[in-house]
C-alpha positions as CSV (number, residue, x, y, z in Angstrom):
1,M,-7.2,-35.9,-27.4
2,Q,-7.3,-32.5,-25.6
3,S,-7.3,-32.5,-21.8
4,K,-10.0,-30.8,-19.8
5,S,-7.8,-27.8,-19.0
6,E,-7.0,-27.4,-22.7
7,N,-10.6,-27.6,-23.7
8,L,-11.4,-24.9,-21.1
9,K,-8.6,-22.7,-22.5
10,V,-10.0,-23.1,-26.0
11,S,-13.4,-22.3,-24.8
12,I,-12.3,-19.2,-23.0
13,S,-10.2,-18.1,-26.0
14,E,-13.1,-18.6,-28.4
15,R,-15.4,-16.6,-26.1
16,T,-12.8,-13.8,-26.0
17,K,-12.6,-13.7,-29.8
18,I,-16.3,-13.6,-30.2
19,Q,-16.6,-10.8,-27.7
20,L,-13.9,-8.7,-29.3
21,R,-15.3,-9.3,-32.8
22,E,-18.7,-8.0,-31.6
23,L,-17.1,-4.9,-30.0
24,L,-15.1,-4.1,-33.1
25,K,-18.4,-3.2,-34.8
26,N,-18.2,0.1,-32.9
27,P,-14.6,0.3,-31.7
28,L,-14.7,4.0,-30.8
29,E,-17.6,3.5,-28.4
30,V,-15.6,1.0,-26.3
31,L,-14.3,2.8,-23.1
32,K,-13.9,-0.2,-20.8
33,L,-12.6,-3.7,-21.5
34,D,-12.5,-6.5,-19.0
35,L,-10.4,-9.5,-20.1
36,H,-9.4,-10.9,-16.7
37,L,-9.2,-14.7,-16.2
38,R,-9.1,-15.4,-20.0
39,E,-6.0,-17.7,-20.0
40,L,-4.3,-15.0,-22.2
41,E,-0.6,-15.6,-23.0
42,E,-0.4,-12.5,-25.1
43,V,-2.5,-9.3,-25.5
44,P,-5.0,-9.7,-28.3
45,P,-4.1,-7.3,-31.1
46,E,-7.8,-6.3,-31.5
47,I,-7.5,-4.3,-28.3
48,F,-5.4,-1.7,-30.1
49,E,-8.3,-0.8,-32.3
50,F,-10.2,0.6,-29.3
51,T,-8.4,3.9,-29.4
52,N,-10.9,5.6,-27.0
53,L,-10.3,2.9,-24.3
54,R,-10.2,4.4,-20.8
55,E,-10.0,1.2,-18.7
56,L,-8.3,-2.1,-19.5
57,N,-8.4,-5.1,-17.1
58,L,-6.0,-8.0,-18.0
59,R,-5.7,-9.4,-14.4
60,N,-5.0,-13.1,-13.7
61,N,-3.8,-14.2,-17.1
62,H,-0.4,-15.6,-18.2
63,L,1.1,-12.5,-19.7
64,K,4.9,-12.2,-19.6
65,S,5.2,-9.0,-21.6
66,L,3.3,-6.3,-23.4
67,P,3.6,-5.3,-27.0
68,S,4.7,-1.8,-28.0
69,E,1.4,-1.2,-29.6
70,I,-0.3,-0.8,-26.2
71,S,1.2,2.8,-26.2
72,R,-1.3,3.5,-29.0
73,L,-4.1,3.7,-26.3
74,K,-3.6,7.4,-25.8
75,H,-6.7,7.8,-23.6
76,L,-6.1,4.9,-21.2
77,E,-6.4,5.9,-17.6
78,K,-6.7,2.6,-15.7
79,L,-4.5,-0.5,-16.5
80,E,-4.8,-3.7,-14.4
81,L,-2.1,-6.3,-14.9
82,G,-2.0,-8.0,-11.5
83,G,-1.7,-11.8,-11.3
84,N,0.3,-12.4,-14.5
85,N,3.8,-13.7,-15.1
86,F,5.8,-10.5,-15.5
87,R,9.4,-10.9,-14.4
88,E,10.3,-7.4,-15.6
89,F,8.4,-4.2,-15.2
90,P,6.7,-3.7,-18.6
91,E,8.4,-0.4,-19.4
92,V,6.2,0.3,-22.4
93,V,3.4,1.3,-19.9
94,T,5.5,4.4,-19.0
95,K,4.7,5.7,-22.5
96,I,1.0,5.8,-21.6
97,H,1.1,9.2,-20.0
98,T,-2.6,9.4,-19.4
99,L,-2.5,6.6,-16.8
100,T,-3.9,7.5,-13.4
101,Y,-4.1,3.9,-12.1
102,L,-1.6,1.1,-12.6
103,D,-1.8,-2.3,-10.9
104,L,1.1,-4.8,-11.3
105,S,0.6,-6.7,-8.1
106,W,1.1,-10.5,-7.8
107,N,3.9,-10.8,-10.4
108,A,7.6,-11.6,-10.1
109,I,9.0,-8.1,-10.8
110,E,12.4,-7.4,-9.2
111,S,13.0,-3.7,-10.1
112,V,11.2,-0.5,-11.2
113,P,12.7,1.5,-14.0
114,N,13.6,5.2,-13.8
115,S,11.2,5.8,-16.6
116,I,8.3,5.4,-14.1
117,E,8.7,9.1,-13.6
118,S,7.0,9.6,-17.0
119,L,3.7,8.7,-15.5
120,R,3.1,12.2,-14.0
121,N,-0.7,11.7,-13.9
122,L,-0.5,8.5,-11.9
123,E,-2.7,8.6,-8.7
124,T,-2.6,4.9,-7.7
125,L,0.4,2.6,-8.1
126,S,0.1,-1.0,-6.8
127,L,3.1,-3.2,-6.8
128,N,2.2,-5.6,-4.0
129,N,3.5,-9.2,-3.9
130,N,6.4,-8.9,-6.2
131,Q,10.2,-9.3,-5.6
132,I,11.2,-5.7,-5.7
133,K,14.4,-4.9,-3.8
134,E,14.6,-1.2,-4.3
135,L,12.7,1.8,-5.7
136,P,14.3,4.3,-8.0
137,E,14.8,7.9,-6.8
138,A,12.6,8.9,-9.7
139,I,9.5,7.6,-7.8
140,G,9.5,11.0,-6.1
141,N,8.6,12.6,-9.4
142,L,5.1,11.1,-9.3
143,T,3.8,14.1,-7.4
144,N,0.1,13.3,-8.2
145,L,0.3,9.9,-6.5
146,R,-2.3,9.4,-3.8
147,I,-1.9,5.7,-3.1
148,L,1.3,3.7,-3.2
149,A,1.1,0.0,-2.4
150,L,4.4,-1.9,-2.0
151,N,3.4,-4.8,0.4
152,N,5.1,-8.1,0.4
153,N,8.3,-7.3,-1.5
154,S,12.0,-7.3,-0.6
155,L,12.5,-3.6,0.0
156,E,15.3,-2.7,2.5
157,Y,14.6,1.0,2.4
158,L,12.4,3.7,0.9
159,P,14.2,6.5,-1.0
160,E,14.3,9.9,0.6
161,T,12.5,11.2,-2.5
162,I,9.4,9.6,-1.1
163,G,9.0,12.9,0.7
164,N,8.3,14.6,-2.7
165,L,5.0,12.9,-2.8
166,I,3.1,15.7,-1.2
167,N,-0.3,14.5,-2.4
168,L,0.2,11.0,-1.1
169,E,-2.7,9.9,1.2
170,E,-2.0,6.2,1.6
171,L,1.4,4.4,1.9
172,Y,1.5,0.6,2.3
173,A,4.8,-1.2,2.6
174,F,4.2,-4.0,5.1
175,E,6.0,-7.4,4.9
176,N,9.2,-6.1,3.5
177,N,12.8,-5.9,4.9
178,L,12.7,-2.2,5.8
179,R,15.2,-1.1,8.4
180,A,14.1,2.5,8.7
181,I,11.5,5.1,7.8
182,P,13.0,8.0,5.8
183,K,13.0,11.4,7.5
184,S,11.5,12.9,4.5
185,I,8.2,11.1,5.3
186,G,7.4,14.3,7.3
187,N,6.9,16.1,4.0
188,C,4.0,13.8,3.0
189,V,1.7,16.1,4.9
190,N,-1.5,14.7,3.3
191,L,-0.9,11.1,4.5
192,K,-3.9,9.5,6.2
193,K,-2.8,5.9,6.3
194,L,0.8,4.6,6.9
195,E,1.2,0.9,7.1
196,L,4.8,-0.4,7.7
197,Q,4.1,-3.4,9.9
198,E,6.1,-6.6,9.7
199,N,9.4,-5.1,8.9
200,F,12.7,-4.5,10.8
201,I,12.2,-0.9,11.7
202,S,13.9,0.1,15.0
203,E,13.2,3.8,15.2
204,I,10.5,6.3,14.2
205,P,11.9,9.6,13.0
206,C,10.7,12.7,14.9
207,E,9.6,14.1,11.5
208,I,6.6,11.9,11.7
209,G,5.0,14.5,13.9
210,K,4.4,16.7,10.8
211,L,1.7,14.3,9.6
212,E,-1.2,16.0,11.2
213,K,-3.7,14.4,8.9
214,L,-2.6,10.9,9.7
215,E,-5.5,8.8,10.8
216,K,-4.1,5.2,10.9
217,L,-0.6,4.2,11.8
218,R,0.4,0.5,11.7
219,L,3.9,-0.4,12.9
220,Y,3.3,-3.7,14.6
221,K,5.8,-6.5,14.4
222,N,8.9,-4.4,14.1
223,L,11.9,-3.7,16.4
224,L,10.8,-0.4,18.0
225,R,12.1,0.4,21.4
226,N,10.5,3.8,22.0
227,L,8.4,6.5,20.3
228,P,9.4,10.0,19.6
229,D,7.8,12.9,21.6
230,T,6.4,14.2,18.3
231,I,4.0,11.3,18.1
232,G,1.7,13.5,20.1
233,N,1.4,15.9,17.2
234,L,-0.7,13.4,15.3
235,K,-4.0,15.0,16.3
236,S,-6.1,13.2,13.6
237,L,-4.9,9.7,14.6
238,T,-7.7,7.2,15.4
239,K,-5.8,3.9,15.2
240,L,-2.3,3.2,16.5
241,L,-1.2,-0.4,16.3
242,L,2.3,-1.1,17.8
243,Y,2.0,-4.6,19.1
244,E,4.9,-7.1,19.1
245,N,7.8,-4.6,19.3
246,Q,10.2,-3.9,22.2
247,I,8.7,-0.7,23.5
248,S,9.5,-0.2,27.2
249,E,8.3,3.4,27.7
250,L,5.7,5.8,26.2
251,P,6.2,9.5,26.0
252,E,3.8,11.8,27.9
253,S,2.8,13.4,24.6
254,I,0.8,10.3,23.7
255,G,-1.9,11.9,25.8
256,N,-2.4,14.5,23.1
257,L,-3.9,12.0,20.7
258,H,-7.5,12.9,21.7
259,N,-9.1,11.3,18.6
260,L,-7.5,7.9,19.3
261,V,-10.1,5.1,19.3
262,E,-7.9,2.0,19.2
263,L,-4.5,1.5,20.7
264,D,-2.7,-1.8,20.6
265,L,0.6,-2.1,22.6
266,S,0.4,-5.8,23.4
267,G,3.6,-7.9,23.2
268,N,6.0,-5.1,24.3
269,E,8.1,-4.5,27.4
270,L,5.9,-1.8,29.2
271,M,5.8,-1.7,33.0
272,S,3.7,1.4,33.3
273,L,1.8,4.0,31.4
274,P,2.2,7.8,31.3
275,E,-0.5,9.6,33.3
276,S,-1.5,11.6,30.2
277,L,-2.8,8.4,28.5
278,Y,-5.7,8.2,30.9
279,G,-7.1,11.5,29.5
280,L,-7.9,9.8,26.1
281,K,-11.7,9.7,26.5
282,N,-12.4,8.5,23.0
283,L,-10.3,5.3,23.5
284,F,-12.7,2.5,22.7
285,R,-10.2,-0.4,22.7
286,I,-6.9,-0.7,24.4
287,S,-4.8,-3.8,24.3
288,L,-1.8,-4.2,26.6
289,A,-1.5,-8.0,26.9
290,N,1.9,-9.6,27.2
291,N,3.8,-6.7,28.8
292,Q,5.3,-6.5,32.2
293,F,2.6,-4.7,34.2
294,P,1.8,-5.6,37.8
295,K,-0.8,-8.2,38.3
296,D,-3.4,-5.8,39.7
297,F,-2.9,-3.3,36.9
298,I,-6.2,-4.4,35.3
299,F,-8.1,-2.8,38.2
300,I,-6.5,0.5,37.6
301,L,-7.2,0.4,33.9
302,R,-10.9,-0.5,34.5
303,E,-11.2,2.5,36.8
304,R,-9.5,4.9,34.4
305,F,-11.2,3.5,31.2
306,P,-14.7,2.4,32.4
307,V,-16.3,2.3,29.0
308,S,-13.4,0.9,27.0
309,T,-12.6,-2.7,25.9
310,I,-9.4,-3.6,27.8
311,E,-7.2,-6.5,26.9
312,L,-4.5,-7.3,29.4
């Protein structure tokens, strides 16, 4: 007798076969195919008949590998493989040169091959929630990349070639084991979001000041002791989250961040604030709780920031 889960699997499998059989009546007209949550343990061979396929969603199945035939999908632009059982990066995808979007999040991948550089058209690469320990230098050859997501891995550093990603707009690498930010980050002049929170970073390189388009910077829960003077060059910054570090002093240049709306410095070792900070008239929320300010400091803040939400 089949169990309830086995019956469900058979039911899903049967539904998938029926769907594919119907689509195969006009295979060249199929541009998108969604097969997520289908209990798939291997890729149905029928898929390779859809040679005009642009988008393929295989998320949340039980795939461990991909067949070489997948490279026959010469027009594929978006491939979603998150939430499967890949222990190795499926290198065959690097032969699909048309890809602009690749998601391999929520697997158990430990390394990324050098052949990743073949995906020159890639704009979004998501590798969140894997076990990746390092990235190859070749990652820097993905010069069309706009979004790179590396959250919740085991990375100890980012390669200097990250600075070659001149079109990068969003870089996410929180919850890793990062010790430093590469100086080459300053070359990523189109960055708008940089999220490196919950790592072991002790210093921000002065080159960060070149990121004049940066809007959001999250570096909370690291080991920072100070900020570089060049932080004041981030004229587009609206959100700066630095809570739970070891910062004891802020540079005067922080007063140049005139577009700053939210500033969180709670859980640091601050005893005072630079005079320039009080000139930030757009500051809507400022959090300074759990520092070493005098007890009456709240009255000074309320006077200087009368319309802001203050947490102290």
